N, C-alpha and C positions, 0 to 999 in steps of 0.2 A: 830506500823501507821497502821493503816485499810485502805487499798486499795479499791479505788471505781471506777469501770467504766461507766465516763459517754455518752450520746448521742451521734453521731456524728454532729457535728457543721461546718456549708458550711464556716464558718470566725469567727475566736477565736481573738478578743480583747485584747491586755496587757496594762490596764493603761486605768481609768475612769476618769482620766483630760482634762486639755484644750481640746486636739486633741483627746485623746479616744470618748466623746460622743457626738462628730458631723461625725466619724467615724461611732460608731456602728447604730447610728440612719440612716444615711443614705446607709451602708450598708443591713440593715434590712427592711429597705424603698425601697429599691429596689431589695429585691427579697428574700436576703438570710439570710437562718438561725445562727444564732448572737450570740454570747458568749461573754459578754464584763465581763473580771475579775479584779477587782479594791483591791489593797491592805488594804486600811478606810474602813470606811464604809460608804463613802457619797462619791456623783460623784460631777466633777465641776472641780476638781483640782484650780491655780489658781484662775480663775474666779470665786471660791467661796471662796474667801477670803476679797474680798473688796476692791482689785488691780483693775484698771481700767488698760482694753485692752487697748494699745496701738498699732496703725496700721491699724483701718479700714477704719481710712483714713488716705489718704497720704499728704504730703509737699501741693500738689494743693489742698488740699481740694476731690480730690476722694474719692467716696466712692467705696472701694478698697476690702471689704467683704462684703457677700452675703450672701444667702440660707438659709440653718438652723441655722446660729448664729442671721442674720437678724429678722426671726420668731423671737426666743426666746426676743432677745432686745425688739423686737417692745410690744410684747404682756405683757413683763413688765413695757412698758412706759406706758400705758394703764391705766395699776393702779398705777403709779406714783412710781413704783418700778425701776424705770431704767432713766438715764437721757438722755439716744440717742446717737448718737455720735455729741459729741462737739467738735470743733476747738481747736487748743490748739498749741501757737508759737513757743514751745519746743520741744513736741511731737506730731505736728500734728495731731491728736485728740486724745479724750479721750472718749472710755465706759464706765462708772460705771454703773454696777446694783447691786441689797443685795444682799448679799453673799449666804443669806441663802434663798431667792428664788429663787436665781438660782438654786441651789441646787435641789429642790423641783421641779420644772420645767424640769430641766436634768435631773430627775428621771422619771417624768410624759410623756418627748417627751420620751424614752428610751422603757417604759413600754408599750406604745400606738402604737409604731411601733413594736414591739412583739420582744425585744432584753431580752436575758435572762441577768440577771447579776447576781455575784457572787460576793461578797461583804468578806472583812476582810479576802482576798486570795490571796496568792503568788506564781509567781511562777518561781518552783522548776529545772525544765527542757524542752527544746526543743527537740522534737524530731525528728530527718533530718535522711531521705533512700535515697540511692545513689542523694543526693545534693538538696535535694528536704524538704521542712520542711513538714511531716505529721502529727503534736499533739503535745501535751504540755503534761507534771507534771505537777498538782497544787498543794499547800501544806492549806490547812486552818480545823486549829481545830487538831479534832484528825484525818484527813482523807487527804489521799493524793489520787485526784482525776486525772484519765490516761482519757486526752481526745482528739481523731483524728479531726483535721480539715482539710479541701483544701486547704485554704490561713489562715498564721497567719500577722496580723496588731500588731507592737510593736510601742502603743504610756507611752511607759513607763517613758520617758523623760531621760534615762539614755542608752537606746540602749541594753538593757538586755537582751531580746529573743532573739535578731540578733545576740550579742554577744556567747549566751550558743548554738544560732548555727552554728556559727563559722562566721559567716559576719564578715568581713576586717574592720577595724575602725581606727579613729584618734581622739587626743583628744588635748586639749591644744593649747598654742599659741606659735607660731615661730619665728624665729630671726625677719623677715623681720618688725610685730609689730613694735619694738624698733624706727626704722627709724621712721616712720608714726607717733608715737605718741610724740617722740622727736622734731619733726615740730609745735606740740602744744604746745607743751609747754615753746617754747621761748617766747609765744605772754601772756603765763598766768599770771598774774601781780597782782592776790592776793591769789587764790591756788596751793599749790606744788600739781599736779595728780600723784602723785606718781613713779611707775615704773609698767614694765609689764615684766616676768618672761618668757623665753620661756620654755613652757613647761608646763606653771602652766595654771588653767584653771580660771577664774573670780568668785571673792567672791561669798559664799552663804548668804544667808539673811533669817529672820523669819517675816512676815508682823505682825500687829497688829492694832487693833482699838482705840481710844479713845473718849467715849463719855462725853457729858458735857461739850463743849467747848463753849466760847462766839463767836459767828462768828464778830456778830460787832464789836468788840472792838480787834479781831485779824486782821481783815481788816482795819479799822483805823491802826492800828500800819504799816502797810501797803504802807498805802497808803500817811502815814505820813514819812514812812522810805522807798523810794523805793532803794538805798543803799541796802536793807537786799535780794532782792529777783534780783539785777543785776547777769545777767551770766557773767561767765570766759570769758574773752577776746577771748580765741578762740574757744569758741562752733560757734558765729557767729549768734548764734540767742538768742534772749530776750524776757523775758513775756511784754506786753503792758496793759495798765493801763483796758483798753476795754474788755482785755481777765480777768485779775482780778476781775474785781470789777462789769462785768455785765452779766459774764456768771456762769447758774444754777449751774456750777461742778465744779471747779477749780482740777488741782496738779499741785504741786509748790513747789517749792525750795528757804529755804533759812534759817534765823536764823543763816546763821556763828557767827556774834556778841557774839550771846549766847554761841554758844559752846564756843569761846576762853576765856570767860566770866567763865563757868563750869568748863572748862580743867585746868583753873589757882586755884579754889579751893578746887579742888579736886573730882568733881563732875561727870566728864566724861572721858573716856576711850577710846572710841569707834573708830577706825578709820574711820570716814566721818569729812567732814569739812562742809556740812551742810546737816540739814533732807528735808526730802521729805515728802509731804501727799497731802492725796486727797479726795475731796468733798465726802461722802457715800448719801446716801437717808435717814437714818434715821437724824431728825436734830440734830445740835449741835455734830454730830459723824466725824470722822477721818480716815482715816487707813494712817496708819503712815509705811512708808520703809526707814529706817533708821541703821537698826542692819547691822553688815559685821562680817566676817570670812573670812581670807585671804589663800590661798593656801591650799586648802581642796579638796581630790580629792573624788567627790560625787560618787563613784564606791564603794569607802571602807567602808563598815557599823560603822567598829569602829569610823575612823577620823570623819565620819560626826555624830555620837554619841556623841564625845564628844563637836565636836564645837555645837551642839545641845544642851547643856547645857551651853555655853558660852552663845547663841544667847538668853536662856531666863534670863539672869543674864543684858544681852544687854534691853530685854524688860524695866528688873524694874525701869532699870538705865535711859531710857531714858522716862519712865513714870515720873518720879520725874524730869525730868531735866526740864519737860512740862510745870509742875506743879509751879516749882519754878522758872525758868525764861524766860516763854515762855508767852508777852500779851495773853489773850482770853484762857487761859487755866490755872491757878487755883483751877479751883473747877472742874479738868477735871477727871476723872477715865478710867482705863483700859476695856473694852465691851470686848473686845476679842482678840484670838491670831489664829492667822494661825494655821489650824490643822498639817501640816510639815514641816521640811524646805525645804526651795526652794534652787536654785542651777537657776545661768544665763546659762552654758552651762557643757555637757556634751560629752558624745564617742561621734561621729560623722560617721555616715556608710559611705564607699566607694560605694557608686554608681553607675551605669551605665550614668550618668551624674553627674556634680558635681556643684553648684553657686559659684562663685570667686569675688575676690574684681574688676576683670576686668568688672565682670555683674553689679556689685553695680555703678563702676563707672563712668560706659555708657550706664546704667538707662535700660538696658537688659530684653524686654519681648518677650522669645522665640515663635518661634510657636506652640510648644508645649507644651505651659505655661496652668498650672492646678491651681493656686495657684499665690497671688500677697503676696508682701510682704511690710505693705505700712510706714515703721518706718524709722529712721535714723541709724547711724551708734555711739553706742554706748555698750562701752566697758571701764568696770566698772575694774580696776587697784589693783595691790596691795599695792598702797600708802593710802591716802583718795582719790583720786578723781576719774578723768574719762575722757578718750576720746570719746568725745560726736562732730559728724559732720552732718550736715542736705544732706540728699539726697533728691534732689528735686522733684521727684513724685516717683510712685511705680516702684520694679523691679518683675519680673516674675521668679515665679519656674520648672521649667522643668518634668516631668513624673517621669526620669528616677533618678533623684535626690532622688526618694524615694524606689526607686530600689537599694536591695542589687547587688551587683557587681558579687559574688560570690555564692548565695544561692538563689534556687527559690523555690517560692512558700511563701516569705515574701514579706509583704510593712512593711515600714517607716516611720513614723510621726512626725512633731513637730519638734522638736531644733535638735532634731539626724538627719536630713537628711542629705545628701552627701552636704557640704560647706566645704570651707575653712574656718576659726578662722573671719575675717573680713568679712564675708557675713553672718558669723552665727551672728554677732554682730547686722545684720539690719532685719534677718528673726527669732531671738529666742524669739521675747516677742506675744503674746498672739494672735492680728490678725493674725499673718499670720499661728500660729499654729492653729488658730479655720478653716480657709480657708482649710489648710491638711492636717485635722483630715476629714473633709467631702469629700475631694479628694482621700483621700484612701480608706473610708470605700464606696466613690459609685466604686470605680477603682475596689477591691476588689469583689465586686457582681457583676459586668460588665463580672470581669474574669470567675465567678462560672458559669455564665448565659452562657456564648459564651465557655464554656470547657478548657482553653487556662490558661498557667499560665502567673500571674501578667507580665513577665517581656512582655511578646507577645500582651497584650492591646490595643485596638483600640483604640488609643489615640485621633483620632478626633471624637472616636463616645462617646471617657468619655467624654470630651471637651462640646459634644453639651448636653451630663445628667446634668452637671452642670450646666451648664445656664439653660439647663431647668428646674431646679429647685431655682431659683434664684441664682447662684452663680454669681463670675464676676470674667474673664481670660485676659481681657485687660482692656486698658482706652482708 
């Protein structure tokens, strides 16, 4: 291996996904020399798969994510490449963009801001001196790159950089969730919601898109068979006809009856009781969110690799299932498959502050809030179903939830911020992660400008910067 030393960067960001893109743009726009490191060959993460961003609108339809995200969505909407922020009775709000065009615009925005991007590059190690991060080692092709930096932002989705830096972390679901989930289970009349195992994480999935769907035929079936999209009694949230038949895009879960039939015929063995899919900007195209492998440690490459093989098998089974059983899908075809296996949860750092179930239950928006999460509590279980409960309006994330308790010079953003497992189920979705990314990038640039550690950033000044740039930190 050949070693090379790169120039110094004020801010290095690991991960060019949902949180990493706005973090990089915000950091560079606020004056920091910024390096964005992405393991794949493109930017955007889950936003670039066709999966709708949930939680940009909260349950009361407050817009709770603005700034860079709103800028990109509005530009795409002007060209007919996004639907904007739409109400959803179950998921509060859905924001669907063309995945390919999101990748393009995310790349353009980073380039215009002056971000240096390294694609197909992995984090090898984090350099820490006297308890403070001072640089990283990167692996790309035949080269190991050494990079010194002032601040490191972990947007990896697995808290990989934080782990290598020695940050304290937690992972998995504690015993207390068993009691919470069992209360919903008493109300279920149609579906077995399965169980949750202490210490386990939520299932991993792989999204894909089907084209060639006859939307009129599909919607006609929904009109004539409302039982197919009826929510389990325990949810307390239900689709309505205004949404299903008058919204320009929907994110709907249904077709449990066809799964039962296909399972009986030996055509379906995936641990799901229904499928969920989302309208895409391309006519007749839908994203499918229905694959599932349970009890996989997302930080174990061997386990994830084995699960990825299984997920691709499930994509094939689901495509054949839709074609054979589901109205409107008889002529469908596989349009694309997400570029990576997606995890719903992974490591969570132990931060200066922690968002907890109490914060969710009390709908807390703290004084030092730097981002809002507008989603419901959504925990996928080791069985076939999920625990799904409404959260009446957005909750706030304090700045300290991004700051590791025991490592300096490091910020963590996205789903690996400091939360308990219940709060994670609200804040893990793209809406919150997009807002957290912009907050992290802005905070890092502010720390560089003021010559302080990230733990000592003036939060009032940070909040004002976020608001000045279109961010939303209150409702």
